[in-house]
C-alpha positions in Angstrom: 101.4 -89.3 65.6 98.0 -90.6 67.5 96.2 -87.3 67.5 94.6 -88.5 70.7 98.0 -89.9 72.7 100.8 -87.6 73.1 103.1 -90.0 75.2 104.2 -91.7 71.9 105.3 -88.4 70.3 109.0 -87.7 69.0 110.8 -85.3 67.5 111.2 -86.8 64.3 107.6 -86.5 63.5 108.0 -82.3 63.3 107.5 -81.3 59.9 110.6 -79.4 58.7 108.7 -76.0 58.8 105.9 -74.4 60.5 102.1 -74.9 59.6 98.7 -74.3 60.8 99.2 -76.9 63.5 102.7 -76.2 64.6 104.2 -73.3 66.2 108.4 -73.4 66.8 110.2 -71.6 69.9 113.9 -71.8 69.9 115.6 -72.6 72.7 117.3 -68.9 72.7 113.7 -66.5 72.9 113.4 -64.6 76.0 110.8 -67.4 78.1 108.8 -63.8 79.5 108.1 -63.6 75.3 107.6 -67.4 75.0 104.9 -67.2 77.4 103.3 -64.7 75.8 103.3 -66.8 72.8 102.2 -69.6 74.0 99.0 -68.2 75.8 98.4 -66.4 72.4 99.1 -69.9 70.3 96.6 -71.4 73.0 93.8 -69.0 71.6 94.2 -69.6 68.1 94.9 -73.2 67.8 91.9 -73.8 70.3 89.9 -71.5 68.3 91.1 -73.1 65.0 91.0 -77.0 65.0 94.1 -77.4 67.6 97.5 -77.8 66.9 100.8 -77.9 68.7 103.6 -75.6 70.2 106.7 -76.1 70.7 109.5 -74.9 72.5 113.2 -75.8 72.1 113.6 -75.9 68.4 114.5 -74.0 65.5 112.4 -73.0 62.5 113.3 -76.6 60.9 112.1 -78.4 63.7 115.3 -79.5 64.7 116.3 -79.4 68.8 118.5 -76.2 69.5 119.5 -76.7 72.6 116.4 -76.9 74.5 114.7 -75.7 77.6 115.1 -76.2 81.3 112.9 -78.6 83.1 112.3 -75.6 86.0 112.1 -72.4 85.6 112.9 -70.5 89.2 110.8 -72.4 91.6 108.3 -74.1 89.2 108.5 -76.9 87.0 108.3 -76.4 83.7 104.8 -78.3 83.4 103.7 -75.9 86.1 105.0 -73.0 84.0 102.8 -74.1 80.9 99.7 -74.8 83.1 100.1 -70.9 83.9 100.5 -69.6 80.8 97.5 -71.6 79.2 95.3 -71.0 82.3 95.3 -67.0 81.1 93.5 -68.2 77.6 89.9 -67.6 78.3 88.1 -70.6 78.9 91.2 -72.3 79.1 91.4 -74.8 76.2 92.2 -78.3 77.1 95.7 -79.9 76.7 98.2 -82.0 76.8 101.9 -81.9 77.8 104.9 -83.8 77.1 109.0 -83.4 77.7 110.9 -84.5 75.1 114.6 -85.1 76.4 115.9 -87.4 73.2 116.4 -85.6 70.0 116.0 -88.8 67.3 118.4 -87.2 65.8 116.8 -84.2 65.3 119.3 -81.7 66.3 120.7 -81.5 69.8 119.2 -81.1 73.9 121.6 -80.2 76.1 122.4 -82.2 78.7 119.7 -81.9 81.6 117.4 -80.0 79.2 114.4 -81.1 77.2 112.1 -80.0 74.3 108.5 -78.9 75.5 105.6 -79.8 73.2 102.2 -78.6 73.7 99.0 -79.8 72.1 96.3 -77.9 72.2 93.2 -79.7 71.3 90.1 -78.7 69.0 87.4 -76.7 71.3 83.5 -76.8 71.2 83.5 -73.8 73.8 85.4 -71.1 72.0 85.7 -68.4 71.2 89.0 -68.4 73.8 90.2 -64.9 74.4 94.2 -64.3 75.4 95.4 -62.3 78.0 95.8 -59.0 76.1 92.0 -59.8 75.5 91.9 -60.4 71.6 91.0 -63.7 70.1 93.5 -65.5 67.7 93.2 -67.9 65.0 96.0 -69.6 62.5 96.4 -68.5 59.6 99.3 -71.0 57.9 102.0 -70.7 59.9 101.0 -67.9 61.5 99.4 -66.9 65.0 97.0 -63.6 64.2 94.3 -61.6 65.9 91.1 -63.0 64.2 88.6 -60.3 62.3 85.4 -59.6 64.1 83.2 -61.2 61.8 85.4 -64.8 62.7 84.6 -64.6 66.3 81.3 -63.9 65.1 81.1 -67.3 63.5 82.8 -68.8 66.4 80.6 -68.0 68.9 77.4 -68.9 66.5 79.2 -72.5 65.6 79.4 -72.9 69.8 75.7 -72.2 70.0 75.0 -74.4 67.4 77.3 -77.4 68.4 75.5 -77.4 71.4 73.0 -80.6 71.6 69.3 -80.0 72.1 66.5 -83.2 73.1 63.0 -82.9 72.9 60.5 -85.4 73.4 58.4 -87.4 70.9 55.2 -90.1 70.8 55.0 -92.6 68.3 53.7 -95.7 67.1 56.4 -98.6 67.4 57.3 -99.0 63.4 57.4 -103.0 64.0 53.8 -103.3 65.7 51.4 -100.4 65.4 49.7 -101.1 68.6 52.7 -100.2 70.5 52.7 -96.7 72.1 56.1 -95.5 72.5 57.7 -92.3 74.2 61.0 -90.9 73.2 63.8 -88.5 73.0 65.1 -87.0 69.6 67.9 -84.9 68.8 66.9 -81.2 67.3 70.8 -80.5 66.6 73.8 -82.2 64.4 75.7 -82.1 67.8 75.1 -85.3 70.1 74.0 -85.7 73.0 76.5 -87.5 75.4 76.1 -89.9 78.5 72.0 -89.1 78.7 70.8 -90.2 82.0 67.2 -90.7 81.8 64.5 -90.5 84.4 60.8 -91.8 83.8 57.9 -90.7 86.0 54.0 -91.8 85.6 51.7 -89.3 87.1 49.1 -91.4 87.7 47.2 -93.7 90.2 47.1 -96.5 87.8 50.7 -97.5 86.0 50.7 -99.2 82.2 52.3 -102.7 82.5 55.2 -101.1 79.8 55.7 -98.6 82.1 56.3 -100.6 85.6 59.4 -101.2 84.9 60.6 -97.6 84.1 58.6 -96.3 87.1 60.4 -98.1 89.8 61.7 -95.5 92.6 64.9 -94.0 91.5 64.9 -96.2 87.8 66.9 -94.7 85.3 68.0 -95.1 81.8 71.6 -94.4 80.4 71.6 -94.3 76.6 75.7 -93.6 75.6 74.4 -91.3 72.2 71.7 -89.5 71.2 71.9 -88.1 67.6 69.7 -87.4 64.5 70.6 -90.5 63.7 70.1 -92.3 67.0 66.8 -91.5 68.4 65.8 -93.4 71.6 62.3 -94.7 71.8 60.8 -97.0 74.7 57.1 -98.5 75.0 54.6 -96.8 77.0 51.7 -98.3 76.6 49.0 -99.7 74.2 46.4 -98.4 72.2 43.9 -100.9 74.4 45.1 -98.8 77.4 44.0 -95.9 75.5 40.9 -97.0 74.8 40.4 -98.1 78.5 41.7 -94.4 79.5 44.1 -95.6 82.0 47.2 -94.2 80.3 48.4 -91.3 82.6 50.7 -88.2 82.0 54.2 -88.7 81.7 57.0 -86.7 83.0 60.6 -87.1 81.8 63.8 -86.0 83.1 67.0 -86.5 80.8 70.6 -85.1 82.1 73.5 -85.2 79.2 76.5 -83.6 78.4 77.7 -82.4 75.3 81.7 -83.0 73.2 82.4 -80.7 75.6 81.9 -82.3 78.8 79.1 -79.6 79.6 75.9 -80.8 81.5 72.7 -80.0 79.9 69.2 -80.6 81.2 65.4 -81.5 79.4 62.5 -82.0 81.3 59.7 -82.5 79.9 55.8 -83.7 80.0 54.1 -85.8 78.0 50.1 -85.7 78.6 47.3 -87.3 76.8 45.8 -84.1 75.5 49.0 -83.1 74.1 51.0 -86.6 73.1 49.4 -89.7 73.2 45.5 -88.7 72.9 46.6 -86.9 69.5 48.5 -89.3 68.4 44.8 -91.9 68.5 43.2 -89.0 67.2 45.2 -88.9 63.9 44.8 -92.7 63.6 41.2 -92.4 63.7 41.5 -90.0 61.2 43.8 -92.0 59.0 41.1 -94.6 59.5 37.9 -92.7 58.5 40.1 -90.9 55.4 41.6 -94.7 54.2 37.4 -96.1 54.5 36.3 -92.8 52.4 38.7 -93.2 49.7 37.6 -96.4 49.0 35.9 -97.5 46.1 32.2 -98.6 46.0 
């Protein structure tokens, strides 16, 4: 089964027993109990890498009659939505109603098997309506111990992308100065919108394009392996003291779609002028080390 596409899923793909990624509920189970179990499973799967909650099958994954597509006045989808939105925060999930058993048991006419895929979460831990955090332990949904909940909180914090700005010489041409955004954590920043503003009366030629009113750059991804740098000045601009301070504003998303903002100012004293000083010192040291 394609993990990113539940539309092609059918019952033949169900394993012959529950495991850490699949939990089954029989058609004979009371729907009030199924609703509670679904919320706990939603918490567990979101906290444990994702998984599937299947209603209308026996413990071997075979359809045992299925469930009606409406529960009272609600559609089965709405009923499922309400159950999973009782999890805090609600996990991301997909729903499919299967009416063909594909040779795996029997679905009564008019009934369906409900398949809910809970996606892996980057914003855990997720708490069930009983104020407990759950995880999957093999084929079971169990309350998470205190240290596991703390670990999930820590993972959430560490998985958030953080960007900062850097000044460097262009690797291919050391006479060109570049300004850029680099990642401080392993999590990638997605769909980065970068706006650049020169804070001086005279704008260097390299910055004229970036500094146009309303101009912003879009960078699909910035991570540790893929920083983003762009040209801002030449060494000759520094010698003429025409390099202005530069204001950066970057808006980006994490893997969970949460929006973050980085704002920074590359000033001459803390950035470009420091780079010039380092270059001069390097040249001095190189000359001092030459043999007579």
